[in-house]
C-alpha positions in Angstrom: 0.0 0.0 0.0 2.0 2.8 -1.4 2.3 6.2 0.2 0.3 5.3 3.3 1.2 5.8 6.9 0.8 2.9 9.4 -2.4 4.5 10.7 -3.8 4.8 7.2 -3.0 1.2 6.4 -4.8 0.1 9.6 -7.8 2.3 8.6 -7.8 1.0 5.1 -7.6 -2.6 6.2 -10.4 -2.1 8.8 -12.7 -0.6 6.2 -12.0 -3.5 3.8 -12.5 -6.1 6.6 -15.8 -4.5 7.7 -17.1 -4.3 4.1 -16.3 -7.9 3.5 -17.9 -9.1 6.7 -21.0 -6.9 6.7 -21.5 -6.0 3.1 -21.6 -2.2 4.0 -19.1 0.4 5.0 -18.5 1.1 8.7 -19.6 4.3 10.4 -17.0 6.6 11.9 -18.1 5.4 15.3 -17.5 1.8 14.4 -14.1 2.6 12.8 -13.0 4.6 15.8 -13.9 1.8 18.1 -12.0 -0.7 16.0 -8.9 1.5 15.8 -9.0 2.7 19.4 -9.2 6.4 18.4 -11.8 9.2 18.7 -14.4 9.8 16.1 -12.8 13.1 15.4 -9.4 11.4 14.8 -11.1 8.8 12.5 -12.9 11.6 10.6 -9.5 13.4 10.1 -7.9 10.2 8.9 -10.7 9.5 6.4 -10.4 13.0 5.0 -6.7 12.6 4.6 -7.1 9.3 2.8 -9.8 10.8 0.6 -7.6 13.7 -0.4 -4.8 11.2 -1.3 -7.2 9.1 -3.4 -7.1 5.9 -1.3 -10.8 6.1 -0.5 -13.8 8.0 -1.7 -16.9 9.2 0.2 -20.0 8.8 -1.9 -22.0 11.3 0.1 -20.1 13.7 2.4 -23.0 13.9 4.9 -24.3 10.4 5.1 -23.4 7.2 7.0 -21.8 4.1 5.6 -20.6 6.0 2.5 -16.9 5.1 2.2 -15.8 3.4 -1.0 -12.3 1.9 -1.1 -10.1 2.6 -4.1 -7.9 -0.4 -4.8 -4.3 0.5 -4.3 
């Protein structure tokens, strides 16, 4: 996973695992609990990954809207 920090790799893998298990994207609350960070930190990490092109949010204001871009 090129050009990702360790935290971004963990986030990316957590999103993929959740989507494979449940068939939908996780919420920020679910991601934060999985990663052991606050929802605000999770939101910041998602924004950074979106700006770098690793993920895409289909709707900026909805839940379960993260789409993983294959790297």
